[in-house]
All heavy atoms as an XYZ file, in Angstrom:
843
protein
N       7.079     15.311      3.575
C       6.354     16.084      2.465
C       7.404     16.793      1.689
O       8.221     17.306      2.302
C       5.263     16.831      3.033
C       4.605     17.790      1.980
S       3.212     18.669      2.704
C       1.947     17.711      2.177
N       7.295     16.883      0.407
C       8.295     17.533     -0.480
C       7.741     18.833     -0.767
O       6.582     18.943     -1.246
C       8.429     16.692     -1.711
C       8.838     15.219     -1.426
C       9.410     17.337     -2.608
C      10.003     15.081     -0.585
N       8.508     19.912     -0.628
C       8.113     21.240     -0.861
C       9.233     21.820     -1.851
O      10.359     21.783     -1.529
C       7.966     22.013      0.413
C       6.818     21.560      1.205
C       6.481     22.671      2.186
N       5.332     22.148      2.961
C       5.221     22.000      4.195
N       6.280     22.355      4.976
N       4.208     21.535      4.847
N       8.764     22.525     -2.916
C       9.658     23.137     -3.808
C       9.468     24.675     -3.386
O       8.525     25.263     -3.595
C       9.283     22.909     -5.169
C       9.427     21.452     -5.552
C      10.226     23.707     -6.163
C       8.983     21.032     -6.861
N      10.721     25.168     -3.040
C      10.749     26.705     -2.622
C      11.151     27.537     -3.853
O      11.834     26.932     -4.744
C      11.655     26.984     -1.471
O      12.954     26.530     -1.922
C      11.076     26.043     -0.291
N      11.018     28.762     -3.815
C      11.411     29.538     -4.882
C      13.005     29.629     -4.917
O      13.511     29.796     -5.981
C      10.873     31.055     -4.762
O      11.262     31.612     -3.527
N      13.590     29.493     -3.786
C      15.035     29.394     -3.675
C      15.562     28.265     -4.330
O      16.612     28.295     -5.120
C      15.481     29.536     -2.322
N      14.901     27.141     -4.221
C      15.298     25.905     -4.907
C      15.155     26.018     -6.435
O      16.067     25.475     -7.191
C      14.511     24.674     -4.406
N      14.117     26.585     -6.919
C      13.920     26.768     -8.280
C      14.942     27.785     -8.933
O      15.567     27.516     -9.964
C      12.473     27.253     -8.595
C      12.294     27.606    -10.114
C      11.508     26.251     -8.173
N      15.191     28.957     -8.171
C      16.102     29.830     -8.746
C      17.592     29.390     -8.645
O      18.462     29.919     -9.339
C      15.976     31.178     -7.992
O      16.318     31.086     -6.681
N      17.881     28.394     -7.838
C      19.213     27.918     -7.631
C      19.695     27.107     -8.884
O      20.859     26.908     -9.175
C      19.387     26.995     -6.444
N      18.633     26.593     -9.722
C      19.005     25.907    -10.985
C      19.374     26.858    -12.018
O      18.970     28.038    -12.065
C      17.770     25.085    -11.432
C      17.446     23.968    -10.660
C      16.451     23.102    -11.293
N      15.265     23.911    -11.603
C      14.097     23.496    -11.988
N      13.887     22.165    -12.042
N      13.094     24.231    -12.371
N      20.278     26.443    -12.821
C      20.808     27.342    -13.907
C      19.710     27.299    -14.975
O      19.077     26.319    -15.276
C      22.060     26.915    -14.455
C      23.191     26.916    -13.459
C      24.488     26.353    -13.939
O      24.575     25.972    -15.098
N      25.498     26.399    -13.118
N      19.591     28.490    -15.650
C      18.566     28.501    -16.696
C      18.946     27.462    -17.834
O      20.055     27.329    -18.222
C      18.770     29.996    -17.288
C      19.355     30.660    -16.136
C      20.227     29.757    -15.472
N      17.940     26.731    -18.275
C      18.116     25.774    -19.340
C      18.639     24.479    -18.789
O      18.703     23.507    -19.528
N      18.890     24.291    -17.468
C      19.346     23.088    -16.913
C      18.256     22.139    -16.816
O      17.077     22.479    -16.462
C      20.025     23.296    -15.549
N      18.444     20.773    -17.024
C      17.428     19.824    -16.868
C      17.132     19.644    -15.399
O      18.068     19.554    -14.652
C      17.872     18.557    -17.506
C      17.814     18.566    -19.028
C      18.183     17.206    -19.565
N      17.774     16.100    -18.717
C      17.330     14.982    -19.244
N      17.289     14.833    -20.586
N      16.960     13.955    -18.549
N      15.913     19.473    -14.957
C      15.663     19.109    -13.570
C      16.218     17.752    -13.160
O      16.506     16.935    -14.066
C      14.168     19.078    -13.468
C      13.640     18.992    -14.867
C      14.727     19.538    -15.706
N      16.582     17.585    -12.016
C      17.176     16.283    -11.645
C      16.033     15.217    -11.543
O      15.210     15.024    -10.718
C      17.662     16.432    -10.110
C      18.893     17.352    -10.042
C      19.432     17.272     -8.720
N      18.552     16.427     -7.803
C      18.721     16.514     -6.496
N      19.591     17.210     -5.929
N      17.982     15.775     -5.680
N      16.128     14.425    -12.719
C      15.076     13.416    -12.850
C      15.049     12.313    -11.785
O      14.058     11.944    -11.256
C      15.210     12.757    -14.277
C      14.281     11.687    -14.441
C      15.073     13.808    -15.380
N      16.264     11.921    -11.355
C      16.320     10.971    -10.338
C      15.670     11.445     -8.979
O      14.955     10.659     -8.385
C      17.861     10.558    -10.028
C      18.454      9.786    -11.114
O      17.648      9.268    -11.977
O      19.704      9.724    -11.252
N      16.022     12.624     -8.604
C      15.357     13.201     -7.449
C      13.878     13.251     -7.481
O      13.143     12.986     -6.554
N      13.347     13.725     -8.709
C      11.980     13.822     -8.875
C      11.284     12.391     -8.788
O      10.159     12.226     -8.301
C      11.671     14.558    -10.194
C      12.000     16.005    -10.224
C      11.753     16.583    -11.696
C      11.244     16.753     -9.264
N      11.940     11.416     -9.449
C      11.425     10.094     -9.492
C      11.352      9.532     -7.998
O      10.373      8.915     -7.659
C      12.255      9.130    -10.368
N      12.342      9.752     -7.243
C      12.293      9.337     -5.794
C      11.155     10.116     -5.032
O      10.512      9.420     -4.233
C      13.657      9.681     -5.122
C      14.759      8.797     -5.552
C      16.156      9.169     -5.041
O      16.252     10.240     -4.457
N      17.106      8.360     -5.112
N      10.938     11.358     -5.364
C       9.875     12.114     -4.716
C       8.606     11.508     -5.081
O       7.709     11.328     -4.191
C       9.931     13.605     -5.156
C      11.063     14.405     -4.638
O      11.796     13.759     -3.794
O      11.332     15.554     -5.044
N       8.344     11.095     -6.365
C       7.081     10.496     -6.806
C       6.864      9.197     -6.022
O       5.694      8.904     -5.628
C       7.025     10.422     -8.268
C       5.877      9.487     -8.737
C       7.023     11.665     -8.996
N       7.851      8.397     -5.936
C       7.787      7.099     -5.255
C       7.343      7.261     -3.712
O       6.476      6.657     -3.259
C       9.161      6.323     -5.273
C       9.129      5.102     -4.414
C       9.287      5.876     -6.793
N       8.053      8.246     -3.183
C       7.744      8.554     -1.722
C       6.385      9.012     -1.582
O       5.654      8.652     -0.661
C       8.739      9.560     -1.157
C       8.454      9.960      0.285
C       9.484     11.012      0.818
O      10.380     11.373      0.180
N       9.164     11.499      1.975
N       5.944      9.955     -2.342
C       4.568     10.503     -2.384
C       3.421      9.395     -2.625
O       2.453      9.399     -1.815
C       4.385     11.689     -3.280
C       5.109     12.949     -2.915
C       5.008     13.947     -4.082
C       4.577     13.545     -1.726
N       3.850      8.512     -3.436
C       2.835      7.402     -3.787
C       2.680      6.475     -2.510
O       1.627      6.099     -2.162
C       3.241      6.601     -4.957
C       2.953      7.309     -6.243
C       3.214      6.471     -7.468
N       2.968      7.180     -8.639
C       3.348      6.900     -9.821
N       4.293      5.961    -10.011
N       3.014      7.616    -10.848
N       3.850      6.250     -1.869
C       3.827      5.405     -0.669
C       3.074      6.023      0.418
O       2.298      5.444      1.133
C       5.249      5.121     -0.268
N       3.307      7.341      0.672
C       2.533      8.072      1.624
C       1.064      8.101      1.382
O       0.264      7.909      2.250
C       3.109      9.602      1.803
C       4.413      9.623      2.358
C       4.998     11.098      2.397
O       4.329     11.992      2.003
O       6.225     11.222      2.641
N       0.686      8.329      0.110
C      -0.723      8.272     -0.339
C      -1.382      6.963      0.005
O      -2.515      6.908      0.528
C      -0.794      8.548     -1.820
C      -2.253      8.773     -2.363
O      -3.163      8.687     -1.526
N      -2.373      9.012     -3.557
N      -0.705      5.785     -0.320
C      -1.200      4.494     -0.046
C      -1.332      4.351      1.420
O      -2.368      3.708      1.865
C      -0.289      3.437     -0.690
C      -0.324      3.354     -2.126
C       0.752      2.486     -2.814
O       1.322      1.660     -1.973
O       0.997      2.432     -3.927
N      -0.410      4.724      2.228
C      -0.492      4.598      3.707
C      -1.671      5.370      4.247
O      -2.410      4.841      5.051
C       0.819      5.065      4.329
C       0.867      4.901      5.856
C       2.066      5.398      6.479
O       2.888      6.091      5.831
N       2.251      5.236      7.792
N      -1.903      6.576      3.759
C      -3.003      7.352      4.177
C      -4.321      6.700      3.842
O      -5.343      6.718      4.703
C      -2.912      8.771      3.698
C      -1.785      9.659      4.322
C      -1.663     10.979      3.496
C      -2.051      9.880      5.723
N      -4.364      6.174      2.694
C      -5.617      5.525      2.252
C      -5.935      4.335      3.125
O      -7.163      4.144      3.507
C      -5.589      5.087      0.782
C      -5.643      6.251     -0.173
C      -5.423      5.820     -1.623
O      -5.074      4.668     -1.957
N      -5.710      6.793     -2.605
N      -4.941      3.524      3.443
C      -5.100      2.377      4.354
C      -5.605      2.902      5.676
O      -6.501      2.283      6.365
C      -3.855      1.515      4.447
C      -3.626      0.687      3.311
C      -2.494     -0.376      3.506
N      -1.278      0.304      3.894
C      -0.282      0.674      3.105
N      -0.425      0.603      1.849
N       0.805      1.223      3.548
N      -5.004      3.973      6.181
C      -5.359      4.516      7.525
C      -6.857      5.007      7.525
O      -7.504      4.797      8.553
C      -4.409      5.618      7.890
N      -7.248      5.641      6.459
C      -8.676      6.038      6.523
C      -9.619      4.950      6.447
O     -10.580      4.896      7.136
C      -8.855      6.950      5.154
C     -10.382      7.074      4.908
C      -8.106      8.287      5.280
N      -9.238      3.900      5.721
C     -10.188      2.753      5.637
C     -10.151      1.984      7.053
O     -11.209      1.525      7.600
C      -9.726      1.599      4.662
C     -10.450      0.299      4.767
C      -9.963      2.318      3.248
N      -8.938      1.811      7.587
C      -8.864      1.288      8.979
C      -9.598      1.975      9.938
O     -10.378      1.467     10.866
C      -7.452      1.204      9.413
O      -7.264      0.557     10.618
N      -9.529      3.399      9.973
C     -10.233      4.264     10.980
C     -11.779      4.044     10.770
O     -12.435      3.892     11.831
C      -9.823      5.626     10.681
C     -10.320      6.629     11.729
N      -9.780      6.707     12.989
C     -11.372      7.495     11.677
C     -10.615      7.562     13.703
N     -11.551      8.070     12.843
N     -12.257      3.887      9.616
C     -13.683      3.722      9.326
C     -14.133      2.448      9.930
O     -15.225      2.260     10.530
C     -14.012      3.764      7.900
N     -13.357      1.375      9.718
C     -13.726      0.016     10.261
C     -13.695      0.066     11.836
O     -14.655     -0.480     12.522
C     -12.679     -1.036      9.777
C     -12.831     -2.361     10.493
C     -12.889     -1.281      8.216
N     -12.669      0.709     12.378
C     -12.606      0.747     13.857
C     -13.831      1.581     14.457
O     -14.536      1.217     15.349
C     -11.310      1.415     14.325
C     -11.255      1.783     15.819
C     -10.117      0.490     14.033
N     -14.185      2.672     13.743
C     -15.406      3.469     14.034
C     -16.609      2.681     14.074
O     -17.470      2.715     14.909
C     -15.495      4.752     13.370
C     -14.575      5.868     13.760
O     -13.948      5.708     14.852
O     -14.354      6.839     12.952
N     -16.793      1.888     13.005
C     -17.930      0.983     12.845
C     -18.049      0.056     13.979
O     -19.092     -0.229     14.597
C     -17.854      0.334     11.525
C     -19.117     -0.479     11.115
N     -19.336     -0.847      9.812
C     -20.119     -1.046     11.830
C     -20.418     -1.559      9.820
N     -20.978     -1.617     10.955
N     -16.943     -0.578     14.223
C     -16.945     -1.596     15.345
C     -17.122     -0.989     16.748
O     -17.945     -1.551     17.531
C     -15.486     -2.310     15.469
N     -16.783      0.258     16.956
C     -17.003      0.933     18.179
C     -18.616      1.175     18.326
O     -19.108      0.908     19.360
C     -16.316      2.255     18.245
C     -14.771      1.940     18.483
C     -16.906      3.147     19.406
C     -13.951      3.247     18.483
N     -19.138      1.510     17.099
C     -20.640      1.688     17.092
C     -21.313      0.408     17.505
O     -22.406      0.453     18.220
N     -20.861     -0.717     17.004
C     -21.442     -2.000     17.334
C     -21.326     -2.283     18.826
O     -22.210     -2.686     19.499
C     -20.752     -3.196     16.506
C     -21.181     -4.483     17.058
C     -21.122     -3.075     15.052
N     -20.142     -2.041     19.375
C     -19.874     -2.270     20.876
C     -20.772     -1.301     21.652
O     -21.247     -1.802     22.747
C     -18.408     -2.057     21.109
C     -17.478     -3.014     20.504
C     -15.956     -2.696     20.858
C     -17.795     -4.483     20.814
N     -20.966      0.030     21.257
C     -21.765      0.812     21.941
C     -23.269      0.280     22.009
O     -23.914      0.348     22.992
C     -21.748      2.281     21.277
C     -22.903      3.080     21.756
C     -20.414      2.918     21.543
N     -23.710     -0.235     20.912
C     -24.985     -0.777     20.769
C     -25.191     -2.079     21.635
O     -26.167     -2.089     22.425
C     -25.406     -0.915     19.320
N     -24.317     -3.044     21.517
C     -24.515     -4.272     22.219
C     -24.191     -4.262     23.633
O     -24.659     -5.039     24.413
C     -23.861     -5.399     21.515
C     -22.370     -5.321     21.485
C     -24.410     -5.582     20.016
C     -21.558     -6.491     20.928
N     -23.173     -3.353     23.933
C     -22.625     -3.368     25.384
C     -23.216     -2.213     26.125
O     -23.072     -2.064     27.359
N     -24.058     -1.338     25.485
C     -24.659     -0.129     26.137
C     -23.659      0.664     26.902
O     -23.792      0.877     28.060
C     -25.862     -0.641     26.998
C     -26.943     -1.275     26.118
C     -28.110     -1.609     26.930
N     -29.083     -2.288     26.025
C     -30.338     -2.399     26.359
N     -30.808     -2.027     27.425
N     -31.096     -2.986     25.494
N     -22.634      1.016     26.252
C     -21.491      1.764     26.785
C     -21.264      3.011     25.931
O     -21.832      3.131     24.792
C     -20.237      0.876     26.874
C     -19.771      0.354     25.440
C     -20.374     -0.273     27.840
C     -18.518     -0.405     25.415
N     -20.486      3.843     26.374
C     -20.198      5.113     25.636
C     -19.228      4.846     24.516
O     -18.450      3.783     24.546
C     -19.532      6.199     26.519
O     -18.209      5.761     26.963
N     -19.075      5.714     23.512
C     -18.127      5.486     22.440
C     -16.715      5.439     22.962
O     -15.832      4.591     22.491
C     -18.324      6.695     21.565
C     -19.695      7.066     21.770
C     -19.997      6.769     23.234
N     -16.381      6.222     23.962
C     -14.991      6.192     24.485
C     -14.780      4.756     25.176
O     -13.660      4.238     24.962
C     -14.881      7.287     25.580
C     -13.481      7.285     26.193
C     -13.374      8.470     27.197
N     -13.485      9.714     26.493
C     -12.777     10.711     26.682
N     -11.811     10.707     27.504
N     -12.973     11.811     25.906
N     -15.716      4.292     25.933
C     -15.618      2.970     26.438
C     -15.600      1.908     25.367
O     -14.859      0.903     25.598
C     -16.723      2.612     27.461
N     -16.235      2.085     24.327
C     -16.237      1.259     23.224
C     -14.907      1.145     22.685
O     -14.325     -0.040     22.351
N     -14.133      2.223     22.517
C     -12.723      2.183     22.006
C     -11.836      1.411     22.932
O     -11.068      0.613     22.557
C     -12.239      3.598     21.721
C     -10.761      3.476     21.278
C     -10.470      3.057     19.992
C      -9.714      3.857     22.164
C      -9.134      3.027     19.562
C      -8.463      3.885     21.687
C      -8.106      3.382     20.323
N     -12.076      1.696     24.248
C     -11.264      1.058     25.305
C     -11.487     -0.473     25.361
O     -10.525     -1.159     25.331
C     -11.673      1.703     26.732
O     -11.361      3.061     26.744
C     -10.868      0.970     27.769
N     -12.674     -0.854     25.110
C     -12.990     -2.335     25.032
C     -12.259     -2.876     23.922
O     -11.649     -3.928     23.933
C     -14.534     -2.618     24.933
C     -14.831     -3.996     24.531
C     -15.213     -2.306     26.307
N     -12.360     -2.213     22.749
C     -11.723     -2.732     21.526
C     -10.217     -2.793     21.676
O      -9.661     -3.836     21.365
C     -12.043     -1.732     20.344
C     -11.749     -2.187     18.941
C     -12.541     -3.423     18.572
C     -12.135     -1.060     18.008
N      -9.597     -1.834     22.303
C      -8.192     -1.869     22.496
C      -7.770     -2.900     23.545
O      -6.838     -3.650     23.253
C      -7.722     -0.477     23.037
C      -6.230     -0.296     23.160
C      -5.858      1.000     23.858
N      -6.192      0.988     25.192
C      -6.857      1.859     25.904
N      -7.223      3.002     25.271
N      -7.166      1.803     27.177
N      -8.535     -3.122     24.580
C      -8.229     -4.154     25.519
C      -8.356     -5.590     24.924
O      -7.380     -6.406     25.193
C      -9.204     -4.119     26.715
C      -8.937     -2.984     27.709
C      -9.894     -2.966     28.722
O     -10.782     -3.860     28.980
O      -9.921     -1.974     29.650
N      -9.341     -5.762     24.020
C      -9.456     -7.060     23.479
C      -8.264     -7.268     22.541
O      -7.713     -8.368     22.472
C     -10.776     -7.234     22.620
C     -10.771     -8.497     21.797
C     -11.974     -7.247     23.609
N      -7.947     -6.191     21.841
C      -6.671     -6.291     20.869
C      -5.491     -6.678     21.645
O      -4.724     -7.510     21.252
C      -6.574     -4.937     20.193
O      -5.344     -4.993     19.399
N      -5.224     -5.961     22.789
C      -4.064     -6.239     23.570
C      -4.035     -7.679     24.209
O      -3.028     -8.329     24.271
C      -3.903     -5.143     24.686
C      -3.525     -3.726     24.094
C      -3.639     -2.655     25.169
O      -4.201     -2.852     26.241
N      -3.070     -1.511     24.813
N      -5.158     -7.961     24.853
C      -5.253     -9.247     25.503
C      -5.273    -10.472     24.548
O      -4.912    -11.597     25.075
C      -6.504     -9.285     26.356
C      -6.475     -8.378     27.438
N      -7.472     -8.363     28.501
C      -5.590     -7.442     27.874
C      -7.129     -7.401     29.370
N      -6.017     -6.814     28.950
N      -5.556    -10.329     23.390
C      -5.479    -11.348     22.360
C      -4.294    -11.324     21.527
O      -4.125    -12.166     20.601
C      -6.750    -11.438     21.521
O      -6.899    -10.293     20.817
C      -8.014    -11.749     22.350
N      -3.482    -10.219     21.650
C      -2.303    -10.021     20.816
C      -2.711     -9.989     19.317
O      -2.079    -10.739     18.450
C      -1.198    -11.039     21.115
C       0.065    -10.505     20.506
O       0.348     -9.373     20.368
N       0.970    -11.403     20.174
N      -3.797     -9.240     18.997
C      -4.359     -9.176     17.682
C      -4.543     -7.709     17.258
O      -4.897     -6.950     18.126
C      -5.728     -9.798     17.584
O      -5.583    -11.142     18.074
C      -6.224     -9.871     16.194
N      -4.145     -7.389     16.013
C      -4.259     -6.010     15.641
C      -5.662     -5.392     15.831
O      -6.650     -6.154     15.604
C      -3.961     -5.862     14.107
C      -2.469     -5.989     13.797
C      -2.191     -5.583     12.371
C      -0.788     -5.634     12.088
N      -0.439     -5.161     10.788
N      -5.697     -4.215     16.230
C      -6.996     -3.542     16.572
C      -7.947     -3.595     15.350
O      -9.073     -3.921     15.496
C      -6.800     -2.076     16.988
C      -7.919     -1.303     17.477
C      -8.066     -1.402     19.062
C      -7.995      0.070     17.062
N      -7.367     -3.275     14.271
C      -8.250     -3.243     12.997
C      -8.736     -4.704     12.599
O      -9.920     -4.796     12.136
C      -7.404     -2.699     11.753
O      -6.277     -3.509     11.591
N      -7.988     -5.698     12.996
C      -8.528     -7.049     12.747
C      -9.658     -7.433     13.678
O     -10.656     -8.071     13.279
C      -7.444     -8.094     12.816
C      -7.725     -9.563     12.588
C      -8.352     -9.623     11.152
C      -6.523    -10.428     12.656
N      -9.454     -6.981     14.946
C     -10.582     -7.195     15.963
C     -11.818     -6.527     15.457
O     -12.908     -7.070     15.519
C     -10.145     -6.702     17.367
C      -8.943     -7.563     17.916
C     -11.286     -6.763     18.319
C      -9.286     -9.001     18.213
N     -11.664     -5.312     15.040
C     -12.842     -4.451     14.554
C     -13.413     -5.188     13.387
O     -14.676     -5.240     13.350
C     -12.303     -3.014     14.183
N     -12.694     -5.620     12.405
C     -13.248     -6.481     11.328
C     -14.050     -7.586     11.673
O     -15.156     -7.873     11.241
C     -12.208     -6.806     10.255
C     -11.527     -5.660      9.496
C     -10.412     -6.103      8.704
O     -10.095     -7.328      8.595
O      -9.696     -5.244      8.053
N     -13.479     -8.335     12.655
C     -14.240     -9.548     13.157
C     -15.489     -9.220     13.921
O     -16.476     -9.905     13.736
C     -13.330    -10.379     14.032
C     -12.117    -10.965     13.123
C     -11.235    -11.827     14.062
O     -11.114    -11.637     15.224
N     -10.489    -12.792     13.370
N     -15.485     -8.116     14.580
C     -16.681     -7.716     15.286
C     -17.841     -7.330     14.258
O     -18.971     -7.648     14.467
C     -16.479     -6.501     16.302
C     -15.685     -7.111     17.434
C     -17.641     -5.767     16.795
C     -15.059     -6.097     18.449
N     -17.383     -6.565     13.272
C     -18.393     -6.230     12.253
C     -18.849     -7.436     11.536
O     -20.030     -7.612     11.268
C     -17.677     -5.244     11.236
C     -17.440     -3.940     11.971
C     -18.611     -4.994     10.009
C     -16.564     -2.949     11.154
N     -18.020     -8.374     11.174
C     -18.358     -9.596     10.585
C     -19.441    -10.421     11.412
O     -20.325    -10.986     10.921
C     -17.104    -10.503     10.239
O     -16.300     -9.775      9.355
C     -17.540    -11.842      9.562
N     -19.132    -10.281     12.799
C     -19.953    -11.071     13.701
C     -21.475    -10.543     13.612
O     -22.353    -11.296     13.782
C     -19.552    -10.919     15.106
S     -20.539    -11.463     16.331
N     -21.598     -9.254     13.381
C     -22.986     -8.668     13.211
C     -23.652     -9.151     11.937
O     -24.833     -8.990     11.878
C     -22.891     -7.164     13.262
O     -22.185     -6.665     12.113
C     -22.209     -6.488     14.514
N     -22.921     -9.754     11.089
C     -23.396    -10.300      9.891
C     -23.626    -11.750      9.845
O     -23.458    -12.436      8.983
C     -22.586     -9.841      8.677
C     -22.490     -8.324      8.505
C     -21.368     -7.897      7.669
O     -20.446     -8.661      7.295
N     -21.275     -6.560      7.343
N     -23.894    -12.302     11.122
C     -24.269    -13.648     11.421
C     -23.052    -14.614     11.450
O     -23.208    -15.810     11.475
C     -25.316    -14.212     10.454
N     -21.807    -14.159     11.524
C     -20.678    -14.971     11.727
C     -20.269    -14.973     13.179
O     -20.511    -13.957     13.844
C     -19.442    -14.516     10.814
N     -19.743    -16.116     13.711
C     -19.373    -16.213     15.089
C     -18.020    -15.624     15.303
O     -17.087    -15.719     14.458
C     -19.360    -17.656     15.543
N     -17.857    -14.962     16.484
C     -16.468    -14.418     16.799
C     -15.626    -15.668     17.360
O     -16.123    -16.688     18.013
C     -16.525    -13.531     17.988
C     -16.971    -12.083     17.644
C     -17.174    -11.263     18.886
C     -15.928    -11.439     16.807
N     -14.327    -15.679     16.998
C     -13.487    -16.623     17.626
C     -13.586    -16.698     19.148
O     -13.762    -15.603     19.808
C     -12.080    -16.209     17.195
C     -12.230    -15.370     15.935
C     -13.607    -14.735     16.265
N     -13.531    -17.906     19.759
C     -13.707    -18.005     21.107
C     -12.910    -17.142     22.067
O     -13.345    -16.546     22.999
N     -11.541    -17.049     21.779
C     -10.709    -16.204     22.614
C     -11.172    -14.625     22.582
O     -11.131    -14.062     23.536
C      -9.259    -16.386     22.059
C      -8.334    -15.637     23.026
S      -6.559    -15.944     22.614
C      -6.380    -15.390     20.985
N     -11.511    -14.330     21.439
C     -12.004    -12.827     21.183
C     -13.298    -12.649     21.993
O     -13.493    -11.643     22.584
C     -12.007    -12.436     19.816
C     -10.496    -12.428     19.198
C     -12.726    -11.177     19.519
C     -10.408    -12.238     17.743
N     -14.261    -13.628     21.778
C     -15.517    -13.497     22.409
C     -15.418    -13.417     23.992
O     -15.915    -12.650     24.624
C     -16.447    -14.580     22.067
C     -17.909    -14.651     22.622
C     -18.471    -13.235     22.007
C     -18.622    -15.880     22.094
N     -14.481    -14.345     24.510
C     -14.186    -14.311     25.927
C     -13.673    -12.974     26.453
O     -14.132    -12.421     27.482
C     -13.347    -15.506     26.366
N     -12.717    -12.495     25.682
C     -12.152    -11.184     26.144
C     -13.104    -10.065     25.957
O     -13.060     -9.112     26.732
C     -10.770    -10.886     25.339
C      -9.571    -11.477     25.851
C      -9.366    -11.047     27.206
O      -9.517     -9.848     27.636
O      -8.929    -11.906     27.945
N     -13.952    -10.107     24.930
C     -14.992     -9.152     24.719
C     -15.917     -9.073     26.040
O     -16.151     -7.982     26.518
C     -15.740     -9.421     23.476
C     -16.723     -8.291     23.011
C     -16.017     -6.983     22.870
C     -17.392     -8.735     21.791
N     -16.299    -10.263     26.428
C     -17.244    -10.331     27.539
C     -16.503     -9.813     28.851
O     -17.058     -9.014     29.664
C     -17.703    -11.770     27.804
C     -18.737    -12.231     26.842
N     -19.937    -11.644     26.746
C     -18.657    -13.147     25.847
C     -20.674    -12.165     25.812
N     -19.930    -13.158     25.233
N     -15.195    -10.188     29.027
C     -14.406     -9.720     30.174
C     -14.258     -8.170     30.098
O     -14.415     -7.508     31.167
C     -12.957    -10.363     30.186
N     -14.004     -7.595     28.961
C     -13.933     -6.124     28.787
C     -15.180     -5.517     29.141
O     -15.209     -4.482     29.793
C     -13.339     -5.801     27.475
N     -16.359     -5.951     28.668
C     -17.543     -5.432     29.058
C     -17.862     -5.557     30.581
O     -18.364     -4.552     31.143
C     -18.776     -6.144     28.327
C     -19.019     -5.680     26.823
C     -19.311     -6.640     25.912
C     -18.851     -4.426     26.530
C     -19.506     -6.213     24.591
C     -19.155     -3.966     25.235
C     -19.492     -4.925     24.251
N     -17.509     -6.592     31.051
C     -17.727     -6.823     32.662
C     -16.961     -5.798     33.343
O     -17.370     -5.283     34.436
C     -17.393     -8.190     33.013
N     -15.700     -5.368     32.840
C     -14.975     -4.472     33.531
C     -15.507     -2.969     33.528
O     -15.237     -2.104     34.246
C     -13.455     -4.330     33.013
C     -12.722     -5.569     33.383
C     -11.208     -5.475     32.955
N     -11.051     -5.472     31.566
C     -10.791     -6.532     30.767
N     -10.760     -7.759     31.384
N     -10.532     -6.557     29.513
N     -16.405     -2.753     32.546
C     -17.186     -1.522     32.400
C     -18.353     -1.390     33.194
O     -18.966     -0.372     33.396
C     -17.544     -1.287     30.954
C     -16.411     -1.323     29.974
C     -15.658     -0.071     30.078
N     -14.297     -0.059     29.529
C     -13.202     -0.697     30.076
N     -13.419     -1.429     31.075
N     -12.010     -0.711     29.514
N     -18.801     -2.500     33.882
C     -20.061     -2.430     34.678
C     -19.730     -2.238     36.112
O     -18.793     -2.329     36.736
C     -20.817     -3.740     34.499
C     -21.279     -3.802     33.039
C     -22.228     -4.996     32.816
N     -22.688     -4.956     31.435
C     -22.405     -6.035     30.583
N     -21.854     -7.084     31.014
N     -22.878     -5.854     29.415
């Protein structure tokens, strides 16, 4: 995060132009951080939604739902957010890929 302190402001000479290159780099960095945070918020919402689906269909706790999601992700070597998206899509009448469905059943079985 970029912070401008009063010491940094007073260190400039009166009438001197601000360092445009430094400011431009700061803007680029802040935009990149903003985009990353926006993606994280969307991903978190998708994961939470998928956990809710798992809680409902597996009759497990939210904590166990996250564990199931994580295990399926690890056992299929697939990003957690992608697994979450596929689980949500499955609730909209699409079929889960066989490997993910098998791991999902195995993860539920480990919870019983």
